[in-house]
N, C-alpha and C positions, 0 to 999 in steps of 0.2 A: 464331948464328942468332937469338938472342933480340933483339939490337939491330936486325936486319933486319925483324922483325915490328913492332917499335915504329915504325920508319921508314915501313913500309907503312901502318900504322894512322894515323899523323899525316898522310900524303899523302891517304889516303882521307877523313879528317876534313876536311882543307882543301878537297878537291874537293866534299864535301857542303856545306860552309859556302858555298863559291862558288856552287854550284847553288842553294842556298836563297836566297842574296842576289839571284840573277837572278830567281827566282820571286817573291820579295818585290817587286822593282822592277816586274815585269810586273803583279802584282796591284795595286800602287799606281797604275800607269798606267791600268789598267782602271777602277779606282774613280774616278780623276780624270775620265776620259772620261764615265763614267756620271753623275757629278755635273754636269758641263757639259751633258750631254744633258737631264737632269732640269730644270736651270735654264732652258734654252732652251725646253723644252716648257711650263714654268710661265709664262714670259713670253709665249709664243704664246697660251696659253689665257687669260691675263690680258688680252691685247690683244683677243682675240675678245669677251671679256666687256664690255670698255669700248666696243667697236664696237657691240655689241647694245644696250647702255645708251644710247648716243648716238642710235642709230636710233630706239629707243622714245621718247626725249625729243623728237626731231625730229617723229616722227609725231604724238605727243601735242600738240605745239605747233601743228602744221598743223591738226589737228582743232579745237583751241581757236580758232585764228584764223578758220577758216571759220565756226564756230558763232557767234562773237562778231560777225563782220562781217555775218552774216545777221540776227542778232537786234537789233543796234544800227544803226539807219538812219544813213547818212552816214559810217560809220566805214570806214577803209581798212585793208587788210592791214598796211600800214606802221605805222599808228597802233597797231594791236593788237600788233604785234611790238615797238614801242617800249614799250608798257605792260608786256609780258611781260619785256622786257630790264630795265626799271626795277625790276620786282618781284623778279627774280632777283638783281639787283645789291644791292638792299636786304636780301634774305635772306642773301646772302653777307656783307655788312657786319655784319649782326646776329650771324651765326655766328662771325665773327672776334672780335667784341666780347665774346661770351659765353664764349669759351674762354680760360682762362688759360695753356694750353699751346701755343697757336698762336704762330708767329713772324709778327709783323705787318709787312706791307709797305705803306707809305703811297703811295697813287697819287692822282692828281688825280681828284676825284669831283664829281658834281653832274649835273643833268639833261642838260646839254650834252655832258659827257664820256661819259655812258652812251649817249646818242644816237650819238656818234662811234664808240664801241665797237660798237654795233649795226650801224652802217653798214659798218664794217670787216668784221664777220662776214658780213653780207649780200653785200658785194662779193667776199669770198673764196669764198663758196659759189657765187656766180654765175660767177666765173672758173673754179672747179673744174668746174662743170657745162658751161660752154662748151668747156673743154679736153677733156672726155670726148666731147662731141658731135662735135668736129672730128676 
């Protein structure tokens, strides 16, 4: 009878270990899902922050263009936008040059290239606007 008890104990222990393994697997699965959900939420909120930042920049630029065009006779919105683009470009180049930890990417630069980039941005915005209207 003694050996029968040992056999039952070992079977019971094996069942408990198997059940514990199942629970552990389920717990790891839940943790993995929660981590993925948290990462998705973080990216979503980050995207909202970037969208708000870009909207604020766009509205600020619009106000600056209108004020500048009103105060400087003969200036067009395009000229003001070109000036803003050039200023932002130079600020970016300065930032890249001042940091020793940046990875530098060499791109063609100069007034004509900045103007081209500005035109590409404006064209993209106009195409996006027309796609929304249609």
